[in-house]
C-alpha positions, 0 to 999 in steps of 0.5 A: 380844874384843869391840868395847870392847876395841877403839881407836876405829871406832866408826862400823864397830862400828855398821855391823857391829852393824847388820849383824848385827841385821838379819840381813844379813852380806855373806858376804865383806868386806875390812876395809882400813886400814893397819897399826895402825888395829885392822882385825885387831882387829875382825875377830876381835870381829866373829867372836866378836859373830856367834858370841856366844849371849847378845849385846846391843850387844856380845858377852856374852864368858861363853857358850860360843861366846865363851869359845872365840872369846876364846881363837882355838880356836872350831872355827868360826872359821877364820884364815888367813895368810902363813906361810913354806915352799913347803907350809905352812899355817896348821894348822901355826902355830896355837899361835904365832898364839895366843901373837902375838894374846894379845901384840898384835892390832895386829901387823905381818907382820914381826912374825909372821914374827920370831915365826915364826923366818922370818929374811929368808924371805918370808911367803905365802899357799900353794895348799896353804893355799887347798886346807886352806881349801877343806876347812875350808869343806866341812865342817858347823858344829860348834857355831855359825850360822855359819862364818867364814874370817878371811884375815889380809894377803890380799896375799900369796895373790897370783896362789894367790887365783885358787884361792879365786874360786868359793869366795868367789864361791859360798860354801857356805851360812852362811859368811862370809869377811873378809879383813884387808888393808892395800894394795888394789893387791895384791888380785886385783881379781877378789876385790875385785870379790866382797867389801863393803870396809870402810874403816878409818881411822888412829887420832886422837892421842887415841884413842892417848893414852887408850889408853896412858894406860890402860895407866898411861902418863903423858900428856906420854909418850903425846902424844908417842908419839902424834904419831910413830904416826902413827894406827898402835896397833902403832908406839906400842907399839913406841915405848914401847920405845924413848927418844925422845932416842935417836931424835932425836939418831940421826937428827941425828947422821945428818944431821952425816955426811951434810951433812960427806961424809966417805966413811969416816964414812958406811960405818961409819955404813952399819954400825952401821945395819945392825946394828940390826934391820929394826924399828928401821931403819923406825922410823928413816924414819918418825921422820926423816919425821915430824921433817922435815914437823913441821920445815917447817910451823915453817920456813914458819910460824915457829909454834913450837905443833908436835907436837914435844918441848920438845928436838925443837923447839930441835933444829928451830930450829937447824936452821932456819939450815942447811936451807932451804925449797927442801931440805925436799922433796928430803930428804922424798923421799929418806926416802920412798924409803928408808923404801919399800926397807927394808920390801921387805927391802933390803940396809940397809947399801947402801941407808943409803950410798946415801942418805946420799949423795943427802942429801949432794947435798941439804944442799949444795946451794943451794936457798934459797926 
């Protein structure tokens, strides 16, 4: 993978090139950004760029180092990532890791855990994995100048991260750490203080549209997907597999059930919701947040030039008679809470029942401001 394969983030590509060209690569960096912004892909491209024997502004792609890097089998580029099992290490999941990177280097933790059949088990980076890292980095380089360790989601180190503090602070000669993280607050402060942080911004709608168009998606559909993706290319890829009408219909059906507030309908809906799968549940709440935010703009400004399709805009106009401005903030709070809890593996049936009741109270309230 080379820099040109990565969507956007041109400022970061320039920064990384400058580091290598000036021979001033920090020994420990954190690539920090939300899901789907390309920071894992960038870490992989950067490692290949560093290892390339014939680089210009890009890794050449044809030298021995590039060929091995592009297949994720370079002996001096190591990966560490969340696994399942109290004694599990990344070594046991090398084939699965290469398979999913080949399919989608913008993946999220849920997709990874599903790929390794984790079911409902929580991912973690174990003390055995930390010992494995120390062992790997104590070896001499095989083919390149550097040894590079890419840790995907160091948040999952938790307290085990203390085992790597000395190694990160005083690494073996020509050893580079690249930590690819989504939430700095979940990383030990002692690790944060030892790393240079490179912040990744969400992708623009235009960047996502451009990439989707390269994949032969027509402009209208690509634009709608980009609006929903909200800077997350991984989500854009997943949305390609869904129908926009299904999103709209499902969300509006739920609002109708909440408005009526019939207990049996709420329970039946919660049963259906529990069966659609964790990722679809997340998309349901994300879509709801997107729709209500756009609805708020319509309600406030009466400007129809918002990020909704023609069908969604018609629906939003009809809702102006039902959902008043004072109800929007409580609805957004309910959806935000639900999105958070579903991402933390809350019981979907209980969660949906609870928020449906809360939504009924908001929709029936007299918030007319």
